[in-house]
C-alpha positions as CSV (number, residue, x, y, z in Angstrom):
1,M,12.6,-5.0,6.5
2,K,12.1,-2.3,3.8
3,V,10.3,0.9,4.7
4,L,6.6,0.4,4.2
5,S,4.0,3.0,3.3
6,K,1.1,3.5,5.8
7,D,-1.2,1.7,3.3
8,E,1.2,-1.3,3.0
9,K,1.5,-1.6,6.7
10,S,-2.2,-1.5,7.1
11,R,-2.8,-4.1,4.5
12,I,-0.2,-6.5,5.9
13,I,-1.6,-6.2,9.4
14,E,-5.1,-6.8,8.0
15,M,-3.9,-9.9,6.1
16,A,-2.0,-11.1,9.2
17,W,-5.2,-10.9,11.3
18,E,-7.3,-12.8,8.7
19,D,-7.4,-16.5,9.7
20,R,-7.5,-17.8,6.2
21,T,-4.6,-15.7,4.7
22,P,-1.4,-17.6,5.0
23,F,1.9,-16.0,5.6
24,G,3.0,-17.2,2.2
25,A,0.4,-14.9,0.6
26,I,1.8,-11.9,2.4
27,E,5.3,-12.9,1.4
28,F,4.2,-13.3,-2.2
29,Q,2.4,-10.0,-2.3
30,F,4.8,-7.8,-0.3
31,G,8.1,-9.8,-0.1
32,H,8.0,-10.0,3.7
33,S,8.6,-13.4,5.5
34,E,6.6,-14.7,8.4
35,D,9.4,-13.4,10.7
36,D,9.1,-9.9,9.2
37,V,5.3,-9.9,9.7
38,I,5.7,-11.0,13.3
39,E,8.2,-8.2,13.8
40,L,5.8,-5.7,12.2
41,M,2.9,-6.9,14.3
42,R,5.0,-6.7,17.5
43,N,6.0,-3.1,16.7
44,E,2.6,-1.9,15.6
45,M,0.4,-3.5,18.2
46,E,-0.2,-3.2,21.9
47,P,1.6,-5.9,23.8
48,S,-1.6,-7.6,24.9
49,S,-3.0,-7.6,21.4
50,F,0.2,-9.0,20.0
51,K,0.2,-11.8,22.5
52,M,-3.4,-12.6,21.7
53,W,-2.7,-12.6,17.9
54,R,0.4,-14.8,18.3
55,K,-1.5,-17.3,20.4
56,R,-4.3,-17.4,17.8
57,V,-2.1,-17.9,14.7
58,S,0.5,-20.2,16.2
59,G,0.0,-23.6,14.8
60,R,-3.1,-22.5,12.8
61,K,-3.3,-24.7,9.7
62,T,-4.6,-21.9,7.5
63,K,-1.7,-19.6,8.3
64,H,1.1,-22.0,7.7
65,R,1.6,-23.7,4.4
66,K,3.4,-26.6,5.9
67,L,0.5,-27.4,8.1
68,R,-2.1,-27.2,5.3
69,K,-3.4,-30.2,3.4
70,E,-1.6,-30.7,0.2
71,D,-4.7,-30.3,-1.9
72,V,-5.1,-26.7,-0.6
73,N,-3.1,-24.6,-3.0
74,R,-4.9,-21.3,-3.1
75,F,-3.7,-18.4,-1.0
76,S,-4.9,-15.1,-2.5
77,S,-8.1,-13.3,-2.7
78,P,-9.5,-12.3,-6.1
79,Q,-9.5,-8.7,-4.8
């Protein structure tokens, strides 16, 4: 994983916490795969918070493009 600025880390973590932001949007915007994001979250969070986050996002349809309905093709905020 490339070295990230404090602002980039903060934004990736924020996007990872958002239920409706898929990992694909993070990869598109920052070039980091889902595995990279998981590694970042593991390194930046307390173990209990990381476990809670992983439990919440695992299998969540809005976070994983493969689990989404085919007609849902948006992934980025207008901001």
